[in-house]
C-alpha positions in Angstrom: 0.1 -0.1 0.1 1.2 3.3 -1.0 1.2 5.7 2.1 -1.2 8.7 1.9 -0.3 12.0 2.9 -3.7 12.4 4.3 -3.2 9.7 6.9 -1.7 11.6 9.8 -4.3 14.4 9.7 -7.1 11.7 9.8 -5.7 10.3 12.9 -5.2 13.5 14.6 -8.8 14.5 14.0 -10.1 11.1 15.2 -8.8 12.1 18.6 -10.7 15.5 18.5 -13.9 14.7 16.9 -16.5 12.1 17.6 -17.0 11.7 13.8 -14.2 11.8 11.0 -15.7 11.9 7.4 -13.6 11.0 4.4 -15.1 11.8 1.1 -13.5 11.9 -2.4 -13.9 10.4 -6.0 -14.8 6.8 -6.5 -12.0 4.2 -6.3 -9.6 7.1 -4.8 -8.6 4.8 -1.9 -10.8 5.9 0.9 -11.9 2.2 2.1 -8.2 1.0 2.1 -7.1 4.2 4.1 -9.6 3.7 6.8 -9.0 0.1 7.0 -5.4 0.6 7.5 -5.6 3.5 10.0 -8.1 1.8 12.0 -7.6 -1.9 12.2 -9.5 -2.3 15.3 -12.7 -0.9 14.4 -15.5 -2.9 12.8 -16.1 -2.4 9.1 -19.6 -1.8 7.8 -20.1 -1.1 4.3 -23.7 0.2 3.2 -23.0 -1.2 -0.5 -24.2 -4.5 1.2 -27.9 -4.7 0.7 -28.8 -6.4 3.9 -26.7 -3.9 6.0 -28.3 -1.1 4.3 -31.7 -2.6 4.7 -30.9 -3.1 8.5 -29.7 0.6 8.7 -32.8 2.1 6.7 -35.6 -0.1 8.6 -34.1 0.0 12.2 -31.6 2.7 12.6 -31.9 2.6 16.4 -31.1 -1.3 16.6 -28.5 -0.7 13.9 -26.5 1.9 16.0 -27.1 0.1 19.3 -25.3 -2.8 17.7 -22.6 -0.7 16.0 -22.2 1.9 18.8 -18.5 2.8 18.8 -15.4 2.2 17.1 -17.1 1.7 13.7 -16.1 2.5 10.0 -19.2 3.3 7.7 -18.5 2.9 4.3 -20.6 4.3 1.7 -22.8 5.9 4.2 -24.5 8.2 1.9 -26.6 5.1 0.8 -28.6 5.2 4.2 -29.2 9.0 4.5 -32.0 8.3 7.1 -29.2 7.1 9.4 -27.8 10.4 10.0 -30.7 11.9 12.1 -30.4 8.8 14.7 -26.3 9.0 14.4 -26.5 12.6 16.0 -28.1 11.4 19.1 -25.7 8.3 19.3 -22.7 10.7 18.9 -24.2 13.3 21.6 -24.9 10.4 24.0 -21.3 9.0 23.9 -19.5 12.1 23.0 -16.3 9.9 22.4 -13.6 11.1 20.0 -13.1 8.7 16.9 -16.5 7.1 17.4 -17.4 6.8 13.8 -15.1 6.8 10.7 -17.5 7.9 7.8 -16.4 7.4 4.1 -18.4 7.8 0.8 -18.0 8.6 -3.1 -21.2 10.7 -3.7 -20.3 13.9 -2.0 -23.5 15.5 -2.8 -25.5 13.1 -1.1 -23.1 12.6 2.2 -22.5 16.3 2.7 -26.1 17.0 2.5 -26.7 14.3 5.4 -23.7 15.6 7.2 -24.7 19.3 7.2 -28.4 18.5 7.9 -27.2 16.3 11.2 -23.5 16.1 12.2 -22.6 19.8 12.0 -20.0 20.6 14.6 -19.5 17.0 15.3 -17.6 15.8 12.3 -14.5 16.6 11.0 -14.7 16.6 7.0 -11.5 15.2 5.0 -11.3 14.9 1.3 -8.9 12.2 -0.2 -8.0 12.6 -3.8 -6.2 10.0 -6.2 -2.4 9.5 -5.5 -0.3 13.0 -5.9 2.8 13.0 -7.5 4.5 13.6 -4.1 2.9 10.2 -3.0 4.1 8.4 -5.9 7.6 9.7 -5.7 7.9 8.8 -2.2 6.9 5.3 -3.0 9.1 5.1 -6.0 6.4 4.6 -8.2 6.3 8.0 -10.0 6.5 7.7 -13.9 9.7 8.6 -15.4 8.4 10.9 -17.9 5.8 13.6 -17.2 3.5 12.5 -20.2 3.3 9.2 -18.8 2.4 10.7 -15.5 -0.3 13.0 -17.6 -1.7 10.1 -19.4 -2.0 7.6 -16.4 -2.9 9.9 -13.9 -3.5 9.2 -10.0 -6.1 6.5 -9.4 -4.6 4.0 -6.9 -5.7 0.8 -8.8 -4.0 1.5 -11.8 -0.7 1.3 -9.8 -1.9 -1.5 -7.4 -3.0 -3.9 -10.0 -0.8 -2.5 -12.9 -3.7 -1.7 -15.3 -3.4 0.1 -18.6 -4.9 3.6 -18.5 -6.5 2.8 -21.7 -8.3 -0.5 -19.9 -9.2 1.5 -16.6 -10.8 4.8 -17.5 -13.6 3.4 -19.9 -14.8 1.2 -17.3 -14.3 3.8 -14.5 -16.3 6.2 -16.6 -19.0 3.7 -17.1 -19.4 2.8 -13.2 -19.6 6.7 -12.6 -22.1 7.1 -15.0 -24.3 4.5 -13.7 -23.6 4.5 -9.9 -22.9 8.2 -9.3 -24.8 10.0 -12.1 -28.0 7.9 -12.7 -28.1 6.5 -9.2 -27.0 9.4 -7.2 -27.7 12.5 -9.0 -30.8 11.1 -10.6 -29.8 12.0 -14.3 -31.6 9.7 -16.5 -29.9 11.3 -20.0 -26.7 9.5 -19.8 -25.6 9.6 -23.3 -26.0 13.5 -23.0 -24.2 13.6 -19.9 -21.6 11.5 -21.4 -20.9 13.9 -24.1 -21.2 16.8 -21.6 -18.3 15.0 -19.6 -16.2 14.8 -22.8 -16.6 18.4 -23.7 -15.7 19.5 -20.2 -12.6 17.6 -20.5 -11.9 19.5 -23.7 -12.2 22.8 -21.9 -9.9 21.6 -18.9 -7.9 24.6 -17.8 -9.7 27.0 -20.1 -11.9 30.0 -19.1 -15.6 28.5 -18.6 -18.5 29.8 -20.9 -21.3 28.1 -19.6 -23.3 29.1 -22.5 -21.2 27.8 -25.3 -20.8 24.5 -23.4 -24.5 24.1 -23.2 -24.9 24.9 -26.7 -22.2 22.3 -27.9 -24.1 19.8 -25.6 -27.4 20.6 -26.9 -28.6 21.5 -23.3 -30.1 24.6 -21.5 -27.7 26.8 -19.7 -29.4 25.9 -16.5 -28.8 22.0 -17.4 -25.5 22.7 -17.9 -24.9 24.5 -14.5 -26.7 21.6 -12.5 -24.3 19.2 -14.3 -21.3 21.1 -13.6 -22.3 21.1 -10.0 -22.6 17.1 -10.2 -19.1 16.9 -11.7 -17.8 19.3 -8.7 -19.6 17.2 -6.1 -18.6 13.8 -7.3 -14.9 15.2 -7.4 -14.6 14.9 -11.3 -14.2 18.5 -11.8 -13.6 21.9 -10.3 -14.0 25.6 -11.1 -11.2 28.2 -10.2 -12.5 31.5 -9.6 -10.8 34.7 -10.9 -9.2 37.0 -8.5 -10.5 40.4 -9.4 -9.5 42.6 -6.6 -7.9 46.1 -7.6 -5.0 44.8 -9.5 -5.6 46.3 -13.0 -8.7 47.1 -14.7 -10.8 44.9 -17.2 -9.9 41.6 -15.5 -11.5 38.4 -16.6 -14.3 37.7 -14.3 -15.3 34.1 -15.3 -14.1 30.9 -13.8 -11.7 28.3 -15.4 -12.6 24.9 -15.3 -10.5 21.8 -14.4 -10.8 18.2 -14.2 -9.3 16.7 -11.1 -7.4 13.8 -12.9 -5.3 14.3 -15.9 -5.7 10.5 -16.6 -9.3 10.6 -16.8 -9.2 13.9 -18.9 -6.6 12.2 -21.2 -9.1 9.3 -21.6 -12.1 11.1 -22.4 -10.0 13.2 -25.0 -9.3 9.9 -26.7 -5.5 10.1 -25.8 -4.0 6.5 -25.2 -0.5 6.9 -25.8 2.4 8.9 -24.7 3.5 9.8 -28.0 -0.2 10.9 -28.8 -0.3 13.2 -25.8 3.3 14.6 -26.7 2.2 16.2 -29.9 -1.5 17.0 -28.8 -2.9 20.4 -28.5 -4.0 19.5 -25.1 -0.8 18.7 -23.6 0.1 22.3 -22.1 -3.8 22.5 -20.6 -3.3 18.9 -19.1 0.1 19.9 -17.6 -1.7 22.9 -16.2 -4.5 20.6 -15.0 -2.1 18.5 -13.2 -0.3 21.5 -11.4 -3.6 23.2 -10.1 -4.6 19.6 -9.2 -1.4 19.0 -7.3 -1.9 22.0 -5.2 -5.5 21.2 -4.4 -4.3 17.8 -3.1 -1.3 19.4 -1.1 -4.0 21.5 0.7 -6.3 18.6 1.2 -3.5 16.5 2.7 -3.3 19.2 5.6 -6.9 19.2 6.3 -7.3 22.6 4.7 -9.3 23.9 1.7 -7.1 26.0 -0.6 -8.2 29.4 -1.5 -6.7 29.3 -5.1 -7.6 31.8 -7.9 -6.5 32.7 -11.3 -5.9 36.4 -12.4 -5.8 37.5 -16.1 -6.7 40.9 -17.7 -8.1 41.9 -21.2 -4.5 41.9 -22.5 -4.2 38.3 -21.6 -1.4 39.0 -18.9 -2.2 36.1 -16.6 -1.1 34.5 -13.2 -2.2 30.9 -13.4 -2.5 30.4 -9.7 -3.2 32.9 -7.0 -3.0 31.4 -3.4 -4.7 33.8 -0.9 -4.1 34.0 2.7 -5.5 36.5 5.0 -7.6 38.2 2.3 -4.5 39.0 0.1 -2.3 37.4 -2.2 0.0 34.9 -0.2 2.0 33.1 -3.2 1.8 33.3 -7.1 2.4 30.2 -9.4 3.2 30.1 -13.1 2.8 27.2 -15.1 5.2 26.1 -17.9 4.9 22.7 -19.7 8.5 22.9 -21.0 11.0 20.9 -19.2 13.7 23.3 -19.9 13.9 26.3 -17.5 14.0 29.8 -19.3 14.5 33.1 -17.2 11.8 34.6 -19.2 9.1 32.4 -17.6 9.1 34.9 -14.7 8.6 37.8 -16.8 4.9 38.4 -16.3 5.0 36.8 -13.0 7.5 39.1 -11.6 5.8 42.4 -13.1 2.1 41.1 -11.5 4.1 40.1 -8.1 5.3 43.6 -7.5 1.8 45.0 -8.3 0.5 42.5 -5.8 3.3 43.1 -3.1 4.3 39.4 -3.4 7.8 38.8 -2.0 10.3 36.9 -4.4 10.4 34.0 -2.0 6.5 33.4 -2.5 7.1 33.4 -6.6 6.9 30.0 -8.4 7.5 28.5 -11.8 6.4 24.9 -11.9 7.8 23.5 -15.0 8.0 20.0 -16.4 11.5 19.3 -15.3 12.8 16.9 -12.8 14.8 19.5 -10.5 13.8 22.2 -8.3 16.1 25.0 -7.5 16.2 28.7 -6.5 16.8 31.9 -8.7 16.8 35.5 -8.1 13.5 35.9 -9.5 11.8 33.1 -7.3 11.6 29.4 -7.1 11.4 26.8 -9.9 9.5 23.8 -8.8 9.2 20.1 -10.3 5.6 18.8 -10.2 6.7 16.3 -7.4 7.7 19.2 -5.3 4.6 21.2 -5.2 3.8 20.5 -1.6 6.6 22.8 -0.5 4.8 25.9 -2.0 1.7 24.9 0.3 4.1 24.2 3.5 
């Protein structure tokens, strides 16, 4: 098992909260993680039909039987249980009483917010980060191989080809999370919507054009984007439009959470195809932004990330905000060879935003990280140092 960066934070929260919730995309390793961290706990999965029926039909008896030190996996399958879970938690008041995990965040978080607010620590587990793979000596040697493979654990554990893994993953996602979880019946239209979203990763989002290209209404497009976000398939990066220039772009950028999944949806199956693809730069930027999100999640924090672009196309790929002001700036370059000019725009805008040299970063496709007089040049596997 590849060690997960989130593990330490999960164990810490289990000593402080009666309930710890771990959500994330399907097959990101949640069950494996909680079983390894809490081996003495009883494990109950509500994917099991009989166990789910027990929880739904007689929740009091279910919680009386599973009263303490219990892992409840796929807990969103029995939302009725959460109202009773609140009473059980309040009666016992024991830290680490329940560990809850689930894939369908739009169902799980609704149940948590209604019944367990203030009683639960919410953690997000994403597919493997480049840092986790590097520390386990499993990071692909070439950046294109990493972009193509992505980070889903089963690919590495079972040595499955991404070309074999992702089509099955997408079908499972459509059937179980989209049809069953979100209640969307038009799967063929949603499948096309998913592919068109991949085609727009790392681009400024135009919802009207996306809806038009997919043959759906703008309202439906917004609803489906929310489904992608809630199931950890995609996320939106909002623009940073405080008073650092005029006529700045105010639409969000869209990113898929995993480049392997995005590559599959784009029909890219071989590293050679990716090398000459017009999507390569966007996929590398997607990898960088996703790595920053993962680094924050591993610390139990939600990233305050933005991008900045003005009407003349001057852009900062990532603005990390802290204390309501820019804390760090990141420029993304998909070249494996560093050039000092990579800092040109970043340096100019960093002066405007009063961000010191030590918090200016260029993330590139090379292997080594090093300092320059303009800022730090960072390899993908070392992005966690930016967050730290």
